[in-house]
N, C-alpha and C positions, 0 to 999 in steps of 0.2 A: 198436463201443462207442457207446452213446447217452448223451446228456446231457439233463437235464431243466431247464426254465426255473425261475428262483427262484420260490418260492411266494408271496412278497410283493413286489409292484412297488414301486419307489422313484421318486417323482416328483422334479422339479427342486426343488419346494418342500421335500420331505423332505430333500433334500441341502443345504438352507439358503438357496436363492435364491427369493424371492417375486416372481414376475413381476407379480402383481396389485398388490403394494405399489408396484412401480416405475411401473406405469401410473397408480396413484392419485397418486403424486408429480407426474408429468408434468401431470396435470389441475390439480393445485394450483398449479403454478408458471406455467402458461400465461398467466393474467391478470397475474401479476407481470411476466413478460417483455414482455407486450404494452404495458405502460406505458413501456417503455424504447425503443420503436420510434422510428426517425428516418429522415431522407432517406437513401436508398441501400439500405435493407433490401428485398430481393426475395423472401425466403421466411422464414417464421417457424419457431418451435420444432417439432420432430417429424420433420423430414426426415433423410436420411442425411448431407447436408451443408448448410451455411448459405450463402446467396447474398447478396452485397453489391456494389453498384455504387458506385465512387468518385464522389462528387458532382462534377457537371460544372463547378462554379465553380473547380475546380483546373485550372491550365493545364499544369503539369509536376509531377504528384503523385508523391511518393516515399513508399512505405509504410514504416512504422516498427513493429516488433513488440516485445513484451515479455512475459515470463512470470515468475511468482513463486508463492510459497505464503504461508502464515501462520505457519509455524514452530511452536515449542513454546508459543506463546500458546494453541494449541488445547488443551493439557493443562489449562489453567485453565478454558477453556470447558467441558470435560468435568466437571471437579471441581465447578465452581460452577453448572453447568447454565445457562450464559449463551451462547446460540447465535445470537442475533439480530443481532450486530454484527460477527462475524468475517468475514462475507461482504463487508462494507464494506472491511475490511482487505484482503481478497483482491483486490478491484477496485483499491483505491488503490495497492497496491504495484506493480501493473503500469501503470496509466494515468498515475501520477505519473512513472514512469520514461520512458514514451513522451513525455510532455509536455516533458521537459528537452531533447529534440531540436528543440523548437519545434512538435511535431506535435499535431494535434487527434485524440483517441481516437475511433475510428469504431465498432468493435464488440468484443465480449468473449465469450469461451467459458470455461466452468468445468468442472472435473473433481472429482467428489465420490465418494470411495471409502470403503466401510465393510465390516464383517463381516456385520452384519445390518441391513437398512434399517429405520429408524424414520422413518415418513413425517412426523410432526410435527417432529422434530428437523431432518430434511433440508429441510423446507419453511421452517423458521425461518432456516436457513443461506442457502438460495437467496433468501429474502426480503431478506436483507441484501445479497446480491450484486446483486439487482435494484435495491435502493435506491442502492447505490454507483454502478451504471450510470446510473441516472436523474439522480443529482446531478452526474455528470461528462459528461452528454450523450452517452453511449455506449450502443449497442444491445446487449442480451443476446440473441444470436441462436442460441445453441446450447450444448451441453455434453454431459457424460457422467456418468451415475450408475452406479457399479460396486459391486455387492453380491458380496463375495468371502468366503465362510465360511472361518474359520480364519486369515485374513490380519490381522485387527485384533481387539483385545480388545473385549468387549461394551461398548457405549456410546461407542466411539471411532470416529473417521473421519479422513480426510485430505483436504486441498483443494489444488488447483492452479488457476491462472488464466492466461489468455492474452489479451492485448490487441493490437489492430492499429489504428494511427493513420495519418494522412497529413499531409504538410507539402509546401509548394511547394519545389522543388529549390533555388531561390534564397534561401530563408528558413531552411534547416536551421541549427540552432545547433550549432556545434562548439567554441566557446570560443577559436577561433584569433585573434580580434581583441582578446582580453583583454590589457590592458597596465598597467604600473605607473601608479598614480594613480587607477585605477578604484575605484568604491565597491562594497563587499559589503553587500547588504541581506539580512536574515534574516527569514523568515516563521515566525511561531510555530507550534509543533506542538500537537496535542491531547493530548499525553502521550507515553507510550513508543512509541506506534504499534505496529509489529509486529516489532521487532528487539530483541535483548538479553534475551529472556524466559527463557533458561536461567539468567541471573544474577538476573533478577527473581524467579523461582521459588525460588532459593536464599535470597534476601532474605526472602521470605515465610516460608519454613521457619524461618529463624533468628529472625524476629520472633515467630512463633507459639510456638516453643519457649521464648522469653523472656517471652511474654505481653505484648509491646509493639506489637502491630498497632494502628495508629491507627484510630479510628472513621471519620474523614474525611480527605481530602487535597484541597486546593484547592476546598473547599466541596462536594465530592461524596462519597458513601459510598465507603469504601475499595475495594471490589471494582469499582464503577463507574469509579473513577479509574484503576485498573489496566487495565481492559478497554476504556477509551475508544478508539474506532476511529481508524485513521489518517486524517488530514485529507486531503480531496480538494481539491487546489489548482487543478484543471484550468480551470474556467470563469473564475476571477479572474485567473489568470496568462495565459490566452489573451487576455483583454481587455487586459491590460497589454502583451502582445506586439504587439497590433494598434495600440496607441497610442504606444509608446515603443521606441527602438532598444536592446533588451536584448541584451547580449553573450553571456551564459552563464547556465545554470540548473543546479543540482545538487540532486538529491533525497537527503535525509540519511537513509540506511537503515543496514544493517549496516556497521560501521566508523566510524559517526558523522561528525562534522565533519572529523576529521583524515584520514580515508581517502577521503571522497566528494568534497570540494571539489577536490583535486588532479586528479581525473579530467577536469575541464573547464578546467584551466589549461594554457597553452602552456609549453613548456620555458623555463626561465630566469625564471619568475615564481613568486611565493608569495603566499598570502593571510595578511595580518597581522590577526588578530582581536583586538579589545579586550575583555579580561576585564571582566565586569560591564556590558557594553553592552546586554545583554538579561537579563531577570530569571530566576533559577532558581526554578522552581515548588516548592511543598511536596513534590510527588511526587518530583522529581529530588533534592531535598535529602534526603528520607527514604531514597531508594535509595543515595545516596552515603554517608550516615551508617551505614546498616545494613550495607552491603557493606564499609565501611571502606576505600574506594578514593580515589585522588588525582584531581585535575582532569583530568590527561592520560588516565587510564583512563576517566573519565566521558565525555570528548569523543571517544573512539574506540570506545566500546561503545554509547552511546545518542545519540539526536539532541539530548539535553540541553536541549530547549526550542525548537530551531530545526529545522523539518521540511523547509524548502526554502530554498535560497540563490539570490539573484538578483544577478548582476554587471552593473553599468551604468557608463557614463561619468559622471564626477563632475558634469558639467553637466546630466545627465538624472536624477540620483539622487532629488532631492526631488520632481520631477513624477511619476516612476515610483512612488515610495513613496506619494504622495498618491492616485494611481489605485488602488493596491492597498488602501489603507486605506478608501477610499470604497466599495470592493467588499466590505469586511468582514474583511480580513486585519489581523492585528497585525504591524506592520512595524518592524524595528529596523535602524539603521545599525550594523553590527557590526564593520566593518573596512575595510581598503583592500588593493589589490593593490600589491605591491612587487617589485623585482628580487630574485631568490632568492639569488644568491650561493652561499655554502656552507651556508646554513641549511636548515631543514625547509620542506616545501611549504606547511604551515599552522603558523602560530605564534599561540598564544593567550597574551597578556601584557597 
């Protein structure tokens, strides 16, 4: 019995994967990635693997890695056609995490997945990734663009990011030296950053149904205020680390202040934060009112205005704060470390 070949050939492009579009994207992003190059990069975009040499100024380098995504904030990026800043979020979520170990982010890799590749959209996203890397002194040395027909709805994509940093073994921040009497400094956030967006989207739906969506929040158009990217704390905090004996850092992401600060506290200690010691922005006030939630829920869902926490000895608190302010951070003395006893690990009162 014989079989005949199909009368009409089916190409990879017919199946939904456009190799030419992928090549066009690579050419678009090469100059963006080039702007992020730094010491240690041995090979650029386009190879099977990216090569990086740990800078020789490190005597006992320990590598620190982090990975994250952008979460359901992407849903608003799709709906509002705002793709140019979610790449900054992607970078910030990983490099800020690496930073809290005391590490300098060295290089970054991204993963962009979609059903059908739109070169303009993908280039806008990767442009944000490159900007985030540039602002944090981190090289964008590789990544993956995956076009997978049928996996994602039209116009949607997903992102993942991977950062690697280095820190001298003797300077790794673990929080082990945090003790009662230490001061907790809070560095202001740029807004919601990239956590809590499932609740943010519910608030937007509720306000749209009621016709109560504000035109502006904190002096910015509503959509811009919502989509403001995660603040990159890397350069300013590294400068403070070089100048002052900082004991611990905590990146305030999912779980807010109540869940993230305890991750860097030794057993038997607690952070006592003073309510009202930092301002609640119009954005967070609007979210709290629209959602109808209490202060506890706000502080364990959102960063609520504080994106990074710095724990220092009381004697060094003012000098550390001054260094951070001089670098451009908004710094607030938000509390102190105390013996925990039977209470919670973080108390806001």
